[in-house]
N, C-alpha and C positions, 0 to 999 in steps of 0.2 A: 504493499499500499503505501502510495507517495505521500511524502513529509509534505504539512501543510506550511504554506507561506504564512512566516513572521505577521505580514498585511490581512490575515487572511482574517473575517469578521467571527469567525469563533476565539479567535487567538486574541482579537483587540478588546471582546467584551470581557472573558476570562482575565486578560490584563487588569482592564479597570477594576474588575471583581475582586482581585489580591492586593489592590492598592487602596481598599477600604481599609482600616485600622482605626487606632486610635483614635483620632482626629473626628473621624466620621461617628464611633460610638460615644465622644462626648459631645456629640452631637451640635455640635459649633457651626455657624453658619456658611455656607459655602463659597461667598467670597473672603472668611476668613481663613479657613482648608486652603483655600487657590492663594491666598497673599502669605501663608508659612511656608507654603510648601516652594513657591515659587524664590522665598529668600531661605531659605533650610540652610545654604551654606554660611551665610552672614550667621543665622541665628545659633548654628554651632561653632562658630568661631566667640561668639559672644558666648553660648554657655563654658565652653574650654577656658578664657579669660577668666570668667566669674571662679570656676573652680580653678584654677593657678590662685586668684585672690586669696580666696579662703583658705588654701592649703600653705599660703603663706604667710596668712595673718593669725594661723595657728602654729606655725613654727616659730615665730617673729614673739609671738605672746611664751611659747617653752623656752627660746633663748633671754628673754628678757626677764622671767623669771630665775635662768641659771644666773644669769649675769648679776642680779643683784644677790642671789644666796652665797656668790662667790666672793662678791664687794664687801658684804656684809662681814663674811668669817674673816677677811682680809682685816677689815676695820677692826673687826674684836682683839685680832691677834696685834694690830700697831698702841691698840689703847691699853692693851696688858702689857706691854713694852715698857719698862721704867727709863731706859736710856736715851736721851731728848734725839740725840743724831738719827739712833736707828728706830725710834717713831717717826722722824719727821719720814726719814726714806722711805717708809713703812705708807705711812700717808701719803707721799706723792706715787708713788705705786699705784694705790689706790684710785686715785683722781687719773694717772696714766691710762691704765686698762680698762679701769668700768667709769668713764666719763660721764656718761647719762645717769647712772644712777643714784640715788639718794644718801648709800652710801659716801658718793662722791661729793656729794656737797658735803655731809657731813667732817670729813676729811678734809676739806678745805677751811671750812670754820674753824677746827682744831689748829690746824697749820697758823691760821693767822692768830687764835690764842698765844699757842709756842713762842710766836715769833714776838708777839707785843710783851709774853713774858719774860722773852730774852731784851729786851729794849730797842728791837727792831721795828718801829714805826712804819716804817714806809712800807715793807714784807705786810706787817700785821691788817694795813690799811688796806693795801691792795685785795688781801684776801676778802675781806670784811666786803669791801664793794665788789669783788667778782663774785661773790656768794649772795649778795643781793639781786644780782644781775640774772643770776641763774633760777632764783627763786618765783615763785609766781606769788601774787600778792596776796592771797588768801593763805600763804604758810605761815604756820602759827611759831615758828620760829625767827620770821623776820621782824619782828618788834626787837626782839634780842639780839641780834645783829649789829640791827641800828644802833642799840645803846651803846655793844661794844664799838662801833666804828665811832661814833660819837665821843665816845670818852678817847679812840686814837688821836682822833681831830682836835680834842682840847690839852691834850699829853703835847703833840707836835705842834702847839698855839697855832692851828688854825681856829680860832672861837668863830667865826663869821660860820664857817663849814657846821660847825659843834652843835653851835646854838640854833641855823636852820634845819637841820635833822632832828632836834629834841624840841622845836617847838611843835612839830609835824607829829613828833611818837606822843608828846602829852595829851594829844586828844586820842591814841587807841586805848580803848577800853582796858581797866586791867594796868596801864604804864602809867596813867597822871600824877603819882608820885614820886614812882622813881624817876621819872623823866624831868619832874619839877624839880627834885634837889640835885640831880645833875646838873639842870641850867642856873639851879643858884650855885654852884661851885664854880658853873663856867662862866657865867656873869661877873662873880669876883674875881677869879684867875685875867680875864679880859680888862678888868678896872672901869664894871659898872655896878657900883653896888647897890643902886635903887633897882634896875632891873635884877639884880638878886637877890635883894630881900622881897620881891613881890612874888619873886616864882618860888621862895622860902616860905613865904605867907601863904600861898597855895595848897603847900603840903600840909600845914597845920591845920588849915581851915577843912580839908577832905574831909565828907565823911568816912566813916569804917576803915580808914587809911593805916597800913600796917605800921605797930604802934613802933618800931625802933626806925623805921621813916620819918614818923612824927618829930622823936626823939635827936635824930642825926637832923633833921630841919632848925630844930631850936638850938641846939648846939652851933651850927652855923650861923645860923641868924645873931645871938648872941656873940661871935666871933667877929661881925663884918663890925 
């Protein structure tokens, strides 16, 4: 028996019937089915890209978690090290290897603390400024680093920078007392006793202020 041509009417009907599949079973409108089939290559590419993106994000998430864990472990090792030079070396390693982690940020702050303690004000200021740039506005550590930076500015006799930072900091909830107390010290060092008294009197007048802060403000005020 002769083989039927591919263009035979029966073959065409059979092929058409075979093409009925999921799209038809979903009862999609004919024009939607036609559009999908006409653009199936483009849709397939989009699907592949989406799958790659999902897999890539999962890999990145796992990688980020591992990076945070490794960075935290190295930071813990650094903080347990008593020898200053070795501690600084480990802290620097955290920043260099794990630059985008929370541990790297904390390492930078600790390096600035060490520099401040060693009397290297330029390095301390650079470290604190770098940490503030890396922080989000809502980071709970931001006010503490601002206070550290203001004190470093004051010790460097950059009084204008210190007071500008503290004037902003005193409006941060929970920091009015310590910011005004530090302002009193800085204004006194800058030769502005009137401003110093004003700041110290604000500490004394604050409700529910931490008692040692009020006592320190009273002592400073008595010494002006």
